[in-house]
N, CA, C and O atoms as a printed pandas DataFrame, in Angstrom:
     atom_number atom_name residue_name chain_id  residue_number  x_coord  y_coord  z_coord
0              1         N          UNK        A               1    2.722    6.599    5.920
1              2        CA          UNK        A               1    2.025    5.226    6.690
2              3         C          UNK        A               1    1.866    3.949    5.866
3              4         O          UNK        A               1    1.272    3.911    4.788
4              5         N          UNK        A               2    2.348    3.083    6.361
5              6        CA          UNK        A               2    1.857    1.379    5.587
6              7         C          UNK        A               2    0.418    1.466    5.827
7              8         O          UNK        A               2   -0.240    2.166    6.596
8              9         N          UNK        A               3    0.011    0.324    4.731
9             10        CA          UNK        A               3   -1.264   -0.061    4.734
10            11         C          UNK        A               3   -1.524   -1.514    4.533
11            12         O          UNK        A               3   -0.561   -1.902    3.871
12            13         N          UNK        A               4   -2.296   -2.493    4.749
13            14        CA          UNK        A               4   -2.162   -3.835    4.799
14            15         C          UNK        A               4   -3.507   -4.010    3.983
15            16         O          UNK        A               4   -4.470   -3.273    4.191
16            17         N          UNK        A               5   -3.526   -5.299    2.789
17            18        CA          UNK        A               5   -4.663   -5.530    2.599
18            19         C          UNK        A               5   -4.937   -6.666    3.453
19            20         O          UNK        A               5   -4.098   -7.511    3.767
20            21         N          UNK        A               6   -6.226   -6.647    3.836
21            22        CA          UNK        A               6   -7.250   -7.533    4.870
22            23         C          UNK        A               6   -7.588   -8.868    3.848
23            24         O          UNK        A               6   -8.035   -9.895    4.357
24            25         N          UNK        A               7   -7.355   -8.786    2.439
25            26        CA          UNK        A               7   -7.697  -10.332    2.066
26            27         C          UNK        A               7   -6.851  -10.858    1.701
27            28         O          UNK        A               7   -7.177  -11.900    1.133
28            29         N          UNK        A               8   -5.361  -10.591    1.737
29            30        CA          UNK        A               8   -4.247  -11.298    1.516
30            31         C          UNK        A               8   -2.834  -11.111    2.371
31            32         O          UNK        A               8   -1.832  -11.825    2.365
32            33         N          UNK        A               9   -3.090  -10.013    3.035
33            34        CA          UNK        A               9   -1.943   -9.906    3.963
34            35         C          UNK        A               9   -0.662   -9.026    3.455
35            36         O          UNK        A               9    0.434   -8.858    3.988
36            37         N          UNK        A              10   -1.203   -8.524    2.221
37            38        CA          UNK        A              10    0.203   -7.611    1.327
38            39         C          UNK        A              10    0.190   -6.461    2.279
39            40         O          UNK        A              10   -0.790   -5.975    2.843
40            41         N          UNK        A              11    1.274   -6.157    2.351
41            42        CA          UNK        A              11    1.739   -4.739    2.973
42            43         C          UNK        A              11    2.334   -3.811    1.861
43            44         O          UNK        A              11    3.268   -4.112    1.119
44            45         N          UNK        A              12    1.609   -2.586    1.870
45            46        CA          UNK        A              12    2.321   -1.684    1.281
46            47         C          UNK        A              12    3.093   -0.730    1.616
47            48         O          UNK        A              12    2.475    0.201    2.132
48            49         N          UNK        A              13    4.354   -0.558    1.521
49            50        CA          UNK        A              13    5.206    0.233    1.792
50            51         C          UNK        A              13    5.546    1.317    1.235
51            52         O          UNK        A              13    6.241    1.174    0.229
52            53         N          UNK        A              14    5.254    2.541    1.593
53            54        CA          UNK        A              14    5.422    3.988    0.600
54            55         C          UNK        A              14    7.029    4.191    0.508
55            56         O          UNK        A              14    7.278    4.859   -0.496
56            57         N          UNK        A              15    7.972    3.907    1.083
57            58        CA          UNK        A              15    9.195    4.206    0.892
58            59         C          UNK        A              15    9.756    3.017   -0.372
59            60         O          UNK        A              15   10.881    3.139   -0.856
60            61         N          UNK        A              16    9.005    2.124   -0.713
61            62        CA          UNK        A              16    9.360    1.179   -1.813
62            63         C          UNK        A              16    8.295    1.232   -3.088
63            64         O          UNK        A              16    8.435    0.671   -4.174
64            65         N          UNK        A              17    7.176    2.077   -2.641
65            66        CA          UNK        A              17    6.049    2.030   -3.792
66            67         C          UNK        A              17    5.552    0.683   -4.261
67            68         O          UNK        A              17    5.587   -0.314   -3.540
68            69         N          UNK        A              18    5.050    0.692   -5.591
69            70        CA          UNK        A              18    4.875   -0.503   -6.155
70            71         C          UNK        A              18    5.050   -0.142   -7.919
71            72         O          UNK        A              18    4.103    0.013   -8.690
72            73         N          UNK        A              19    6.483   -0.066   -8.272
73            74        CA          UNK        A              19    6.664    0.517   -9.565
74            75         C          UNK        A              19    5.891   -0.364  -10.415
75            76         O          UNK        A              19    5.129    0.098  -11.264
76            77         N          UNK        A              20    6.047   -1.622  -10.233
77            78        CA          UNK        A              20    5.600   -2.568  -11.486
78            79         C          UNK        A              20    4.398   -1.971  -11.881
79            80         O          UNK        A              20    4.029   -1.910  -13.054
80            81         N          UNK        A              21    3.634   -1.425  -10.692
81            82        CA          UNK        A              21    2.219   -0.977  -11.320
82            83         C          UNK        A              21    1.902    0.352  -11.179
83            84         O          UNK        A              21    0.799    0.772  -10.830
84            85         N          UNK        A              22    3.223    1.258  -11.551
85            86        CA          UNK        A              22    2.939    2.812  -11.637
86            87         C          UNK        A              22    3.205    3.660  -10.775
87            88         O          UNK        A              22    3.440    4.843  -11.023
88            89         N          UNK        A              23    3.196    2.987   -9.329
89            90        CA          UNK        A              23    3.325    3.708   -7.924
90            91         C          UNK        A              23    5.086    3.852   -7.835
91            92         O          UNK        A              23    5.868    2.901   -7.802
92            93         N          UNK        A              24    5.360    4.970   -7.812
93            94        CA          UNK        A              24    6.838    5.439   -7.694
94            95         C          UNK        A              24    7.015    5.393   -6.327
95            96         O          UNK        A              24    6.096    5.810   -5.622
96            97         N          UNK        A              25    8.214    4.886   -5.722
97            98        CA          UNK        A              25    8.723    5.144   -4.264
98            99         C          UNK        A              25    8.650    6.389   -3.708
99           100         O          UNK        A              25    9.102    7.372   -4.295
100          101         N          UNK        A              26    7.986    6.467   -2.346
101          102        CA          UNK        A              26    7.877    7.742   -1.680
102          103         C          UNK        A              26    6.286    8.076   -1.657
103          104         O          UNK        A              26    5.862    9.058   -1.048
104          105         N          UNK        A              27    5.547    7.297   -2.278
105          106        CA          UNK        A              27    4.279    7.606   -2.707
106          107         C          UNK        A              27    3.365    7.397   -1.792
107          108         O          UNK        A              27    2.954    6.246   -1.942
108          109         N          UNK        A              28    2.728    8.028   -0.742
109          110        CA          UNK        A              28    2.324    7.579    0.491
110          111         C          UNK        A              28    0.953    6.924    0.152
111          112         O          UNK        A              28    0.421    7.259   -0.906
112          113         N          UNK        A              29    0.286    5.949    1.023
113          114        CA          UNK        A              29   -0.683    5.314    0.828
114          115         C          UNK        A              29   -2.059    6.021    0.391
115          116         O          UNK        A              29   -2.932    5.597   -0.365
116          117         N          UNK        A              30   -1.982    7.252    1.115
117          118        CA          UNK        A              30   -3.176    8.086    0.847
118          119         C          UNK        A              30   -3.253    8.768   -0.224
119          120         O          UNK        A              30   -4.309    9.311   -0.549
120          121         N          UNK        A              31   -2.169    8.850   -0.931
121          122        CA          UNK        A              31   -1.755    9.385   -2.386
122          123         C          UNK        A              31   -1.858    8.314   -3.501
123          124         O          UNK        A              31   -1.554    8.691   -4.633
124          125         N          UNK        A              32   -2.333    6.747   -3.294
125          126        CA          UNK        A              32   -2.236    6.162   -4.318
126          127         C          UNK        A              32   -3.170    6.196   -5.167
127          128         O          UNK        A              32   -4.334    6.401   -4.822
128          129         N          UNK        A              33   -2.725    5.952   -6.724
129          130        CA          UNK        A              33   -4.247    6.329   -7.448
130          131         C          UNK        A              33   -5.369    5.395   -7.217
131          132         O          UNK        A              33   -5.322    4.285   -6.689
132          133         N          UNK        A              34   -6.497    6.100   -7.754
133          134        CA          UNK        A              34   -7.874    5.618   -7.341
134          135         C          UNK        A              34   -7.872    4.417   -8.117
135          136         O          UNK        A              34   -8.507    3.520   -7.562
136          137         N          UNK        A              35   -7.357    4.097   -9.240
137          138        CA          UNK        A              35   -7.598    2.385   -9.804
138          139         C          UNK        A              35   -6.379    1.617   -9.606
139          140         O          UNK        A              35   -6.102    0.713  -10.393
140          141         N          UNK        A              36   -5.414    1.982   -8.340
141          142        CA          UNK        A              36   -4.657    0.909   -7.852
142          143         C          UNK        A              36   -5.238    0.083   -7.178
143          144         O          UNK        A              36   -6.147    0.345   -6.390
144          145         N          UNK        A              37   -4.704   -1.204   -7.448
145          146        CA          UNK        A              37   -5.178   -2.340   -6.886
146          147         C          UNK        A              37   -4.024   -3.180   -6.125
147          148         O          UNK        A              37   -2.828   -3.004   -6.359
148          149         N          UNK        A              38   -4.587   -4.240   -5.058
149          150        CA          UNK        A              38   -3.540   -5.101   -4.408
150          151         C          UNK        A              38   -2.811   -5.954   -5.502
151          152         O          UNK        A              38   -3.360   -6.812   -6.194
152          153         N          UNK        A              39   -1.583   -5.615   -5.550
153          154        CA          UNK        A              39   -0.480   -6.297   -6.723
154          155         C          UNK        A              39   -0.348   -8.024   -6.467
155          156         O          UNK        A              39    0.098   -8.775   -7.334
156          157         N          UNK        A              40   -0.826   -8.491   -5.107
157          158        CA          UNK        A              40   -0.912  -10.071   -4.950
158          159         C          UNK        A              40   -2.515  -10.303   -5.350
159          160         O          UNK        A              40   -2.818  -11.189   -6.150
160          161         N          UNK        A              41   -3.508   -9.452   -4.741
161          162        CA          UNK        A              41   -4.805  -10.465   -4.981
162          163         C          UNK        A              41   -5.979   -9.413   -5.742
163          164         O          UNK        A              41   -7.178   -9.624   -5.926
164          165         N          UNK        A              42   -5.278   -8.400   -6.046
165          166        CA          UNK        A              42   -6.154   -7.382   -6.916
166          167         C          UNK        A              42   -7.324   -7.014   -6.297
167          168         O          UNK        A              42   -8.219   -6.746   -7.098
168          169         N          UNK        A              43   -7.662   -6.894   -4.938
169          170        CA          UNK        A              43   -8.487   -6.382   -4.292
170          171         C          UNK        A              43   -8.535   -4.869   -4.685
171          172         O          UNK        A              43   -7.617   -4.297   -5.272
172          173         N          UNK        A              44   -9.517   -4.383   -4.360
173          174        CA          UNK        A              44   -9.507   -2.691   -4.480
174          175         C          UNK        A              44   -9.046   -2.251   -3.008
175          176         O          UNK        A              44   -9.099   -2.979   -2.018
176          177         N          UNK        A              45   -8.549   -0.828   -3.045
177          178        CA          UNK        A              45   -7.895    0.140   -1.716
178          179         C          UNK        A              45   -8.998    0.061   -0.631
179          180         O          UNK        A              45   -8.709    0.474    0.491
180          181         N          UNK        A              46  -10.190   -0.414   -0.856
181          182        CA          UNK        A              46  -11.233   -0.500    0.152
182          183         C          UNK        A              46  -10.973   -1.381    1.081
183          184         O          UNK        A              46  -11.468   -1.238    2.199
184          185         N          UNK        A              47  -10.046   -2.584    0.747
185          186        CA          UNK        A              47   -9.875   -3.648    1.353
186          187         C          UNK        A              47   -8.246   -3.692    2.253
187          188         O          UNK        A              47   -7.613   -4.695    2.582
188          189         N          UNK        A              48   -7.898   -2.247    2.477
189          190        CA          UNK        A              48   -7.020   -2.124    2.826
190          191         C          UNK        A              48   -7.152   -1.406    4.397
191          192         O          UNK        A              48   -8.186   -0.831    4.736
192          193         N          UNK        A              49   -6.047   -1.518    5.227
193          194        CA          UNK        A              49   -6.522   -0.683    6.560
194          195         C          UNK        A              49   -5.009   -0.280    6.826
195          196         O          UNK        A              49   -4.109   -1.107    6.976
196          197         N          UNK        A              50   -4.851    1.037    6.863
197          198        CA          UNK        A              50   -3.636    1.816    7.474
198          199         C          UNK        A              50   -3.254    1.148    8.790
199          200         O          UNK        A              50   -4.079    0.812    9.640
200          201         N          UNK        A              51   -1.576    0.938    8.916
201          202        CA          UNK        A              51   -0.845    0.560   10.015
202          203         C          UNK        A              51   -0.161    1.735   10.551
203          204         O          UNK        A              51    0.179    2.702    9.869
204          205         N          UNK        A              52    0.029    1.597   11.857
205          206        CA          UNK        A              52    0.973    2.550   12.603
206          207         C          UNK        A              52    2.290    2.128   12.097
207          208         O          UNK        A              52    2.505    0.927   11.935
208          209         N          UNK        A              53    3.108    2.929   11.857
209          210        CA          UNK        A              53    4.168    2.945   11.670
210          211         C          UNK        A              53    5.301    2.918   12.655
211          212         O          UNK        A              53    5.526    3.906   13.353
212          213         N          UNK        A              54    6.206    1.545   12.762
213          214        CA          UNK        A              54    7.062    1.558   14.084
214          215         C          UNK        A              54    7.890    2.582   14.408
215          216         O          UNK        A              54    8.598    3.138   13.569
216          217         N          UNK        A              55    7.855    2.927   15.741
217          218        CA          UNK        A              55    8.895    4.178   15.816
218          219         C          UNK        A              55   10.462    3.604   16.015
219          220         O          UNK        A              55   10.762    2.611   16.679
220          221         N          UNK        A              56   11.209    4.308   15.418
221          222        CA          UNK        A              56   12.657    4.456   15.414
222          223         C          UNK        A              56   13.233    4.185   16.872
223          224         O          UNK        A              56   12.849    5.015   17.697
224          225         N          UNK        A              57   14.155    3.099   17.403
225          226        CA          UNK        A              57   14.747    3.084   18.720
226          227         C          UNK        A              57   16.193    3.697   18.629
227          228         O          UNK        A              57   16.890    3.786   19.640
């Protein structure tokens, strides 16, 4: 499930991960390391909200 930073609008996509910050592709938002922060604005994970995944048509 994707999640979005409420401070800057960055969207975390599990299928992409965040390799530049040690998060491998395929890592779900709920499995992000506790120390991971928004790569765009450095907000903590508390600033993120889960987003519903769009269904495939």
